[in-house]
N, C-alpha and C positions, 0 to 999 in steps of 0.2 A: 664468407663463412664466419660465424661468431665463435670465439674461443672463451672458455670460462675459467674463473678462479674463485673458489669459495673460501672466504676467510671467516672463521668463527672465533669469537672472543668471549670467554666466560660462559660458554654453552657446553654442557657435558654431552657432546655428540661428536662423532667422527664425520669427516667430510663425505665418506661413502654412504652415510645415513641420510644425506640430503639428496632428494631426487629432483633432477632438473629436466623439464619437458619443454622441447622447442617445437614450435609449429610455424611453418613447415619444417620438416627435419633437415632438408637441404635447400635453404633459401636461395633464390636467384637474385642477381643484382637489382637493387632498388625495390625489392619486395618487402611487404610488411611482415615483421617477425614478432611472434608472441612467445613469451617465456613464462613458465610457471615453476615454482619450487614447492615441494612438499616433503614431509618427513614422518616416518612412523615412530621416531625416537624422541622427538621434542615438539612442543606446541608452537608452531611458527606464528600463530595469531597473537602470542604474548611476547614476541621479540621485535626489536627494531631492525628492519631490513633495509639496507642501502644498496642501490644499484649504481654502479660506477663504470663509466666508459672513459678510458684514457685519462684517469685521475680526476675526472669531473663527475660529481654526484648528480645523477639524472633523476632519481626518485628515492625518497627516504621516508620511513614512517613505521608505525607499529602495524604488523600484519600485512605489509605490502608484499604479497607473495606473487604478484603478477606484474610484468613489465612488457611493453611493446615498443618497437622502434623500426625504422626503415633501414634495410641493409644498404651498405655502400655499393660503389660501382664494382666492375669486374676486377678480379685479381687483388682484392682488398680483404683485410681481416678486421673484425670488430673485437677488441679485447674487453670483455665484460667481467667485472669483479662483483661478486655478491657478498656483502658483509652482514653478518647476523649477530646481533647483540641482545641480551636480555634487558628488560626495563629495570627491575629491582625496586619498584615503588608500589606500596600497598594501595595508593590512591587510584591506580590504573586497573580497570576491570575489564575482563573478557566475558562475553556472553555466548552461551550455547542454547539455541532454540530448537524445540521439538514440536512437531505437529502430528498428533496421534501416534506418538512414539517414533516418528521418523525425523531424524536430524535434518534441519534445514541449513545446509552448508552456506548458502549465499547470504543468509540473514545473520549468521553467527560470526563472532570475532570481537576484536578489541573495540570497546566503546559503542557497540551495536546494541543499545538498550531498548530498541523498539522493533516490532515485527509486524508487517502488513501482509495479509494473506487473503486469497480468494477461496471460499469454501466450495467443495464439490456440490454439484446439483443435488445429489442424493444423500448428502450428509445431513443428519439431524442435529449433530453437534460436533464440535472440534475440541479435543483435549490439548491444550497448549502448555508446554513446560519450558521454563527458562532456568538455566544454571548460571549463576554469576560467580566468577572466581577472580581473585586477585592474581595479577601476573606473577607475583612472587610465590603463588600457590600456598600462602599462609592460611587462607580461609576461603570458604565458598558458601553459597546459599542457593536453595532450590525452591521453586514455587510452581504449582500446577493449578490451572483454572479450566473450567468447562464452559465453553461458549455455545449456547443453544441457537439453532436456526429457527426463524419464525417466518411464516408467510406474510408478505407485505400487505398492508391495509391502509385505507384512507379514512381519516376522521375530519369532520367539518366543524368549523367554529365561526361564530359571528364576529364581525369586525365593527367596533364602535368608533364613530368619528372622533371621540374625545379620549377613549381609553385604549384604543388599539385592538388587537386581536384578543378575544376573551378565551384564553386557553384553559381556564378553569371550568368551562362548561361546554362539552362537546354536544353538537346538535344531533337530534334523532328524529324518528318519524313523527313524533308528537310536536315538533317545532312549529310554532305559529308565526306567521310573518310579522304581526304586531302593527303598531302605529307607524305612520310615515309613508313616504312615497317610494322609498327604495331601501334595500337591505343588501349589505355586502357579506358574502360568505367566503371563508378561506379553506381550501382543501389542503390538508397536511398529510403527506404520506409517511408511514412508519415502516421500519425494516426494509428500506429501499435505499440503494446507494445513490441518492440524489444530490446530496450536498457537494458542491463543487463541480457537479456534472449536469447542472440544470439544462444547459444547451444541447445535451446529448439525448434528451427525452422528447418525445412527441406528447402534446397535451391536447386531448379531444374532449370538448364539453358538449353535452346535449341537454335540452329542456323539452320534456314530454316527448322524447325520442327524436327530436329534430336537432341536427347539428347546428352549432353557432360558431361564429368566429372566435378564435382563441383570444382572450383578453390580453391587454398589454402586460399586466402582471399575471402571469400564466396560471397561478394557483388561486387567484382571486376573481370572484364573479359577483357583479352587482345586479340584483334583480329589481326590475321596475314593472310591476304588474299593471296591465291596462284595466283590469277589473278584479273585484274580490269575490271570494267563494271558490270552492273546489281545491285542487291541489296542483303543485308544480313538481314533477319528477325530474330531479337534477342528477346528472351523471357526469363523471370525469374519468377518462382513461389515460394513464401515464404509461408509456412504453418506451423502453430503451431502443435507440437506433443502432446500437453497436453490439448488445449482448442479448442472446436468446433468453427467454423466460424472465426477463426483467420487466414485468408488467403488473399493474395493479388497477383495479376498478373500484371507484367509490360512488355510492348512490345515496341520495337524500330525498325524502318526500316532505315537501314544505306546504303547510296549510296556508292558503291565501286569505 
């Protein structure tokens, strides 16, 4: 069984204002034990918290409100001291994040100056608020932004052998193949979580409705017409293998 001692230095709170939660409540020998401390009287995210077992510091840092360890054998006691100290430096900042007025506890805390979230399927926008405050509580600042959600789409660009992808000129249905024996087009998806997740998407190309093998560069397709005249209807479908509704279709009509 663990026993606890809470030592607070220069924090204007009483020991009974620190709440200690142990899981499981009655640990068995060699069982993993998780401990969390919280307080309604002081912001623990702005304090240096040290976890000490038998005079040895096991974990220490600003906002370290959680600690886990493995219980000892039968008929033993783990003596755990929790030491809480304020920082007292204006250069240390604590951040509180809100998503649509809901506080995001896991993303908030000391030095957490970034926030990654997944929007809901039916959300048209997310209102994100951050409050940055010095641990000394001498100053704080607040900022709110609105992030709108857009349906994903694909734009096509021509790739030049000498200049690379010509992003300044998106292709449309009036695009003519032009001179030469081949033309490389690049399909670029927008408003799709593709960057860094390329291998988690399926890429399906068709020409005039007929499926073709996925190119080695999955978003690049080189066209080599056997004859001129008429059109080539080019299509690509990008679909996530892990997430529903992560799908986009791009279509291009090319005059040969």
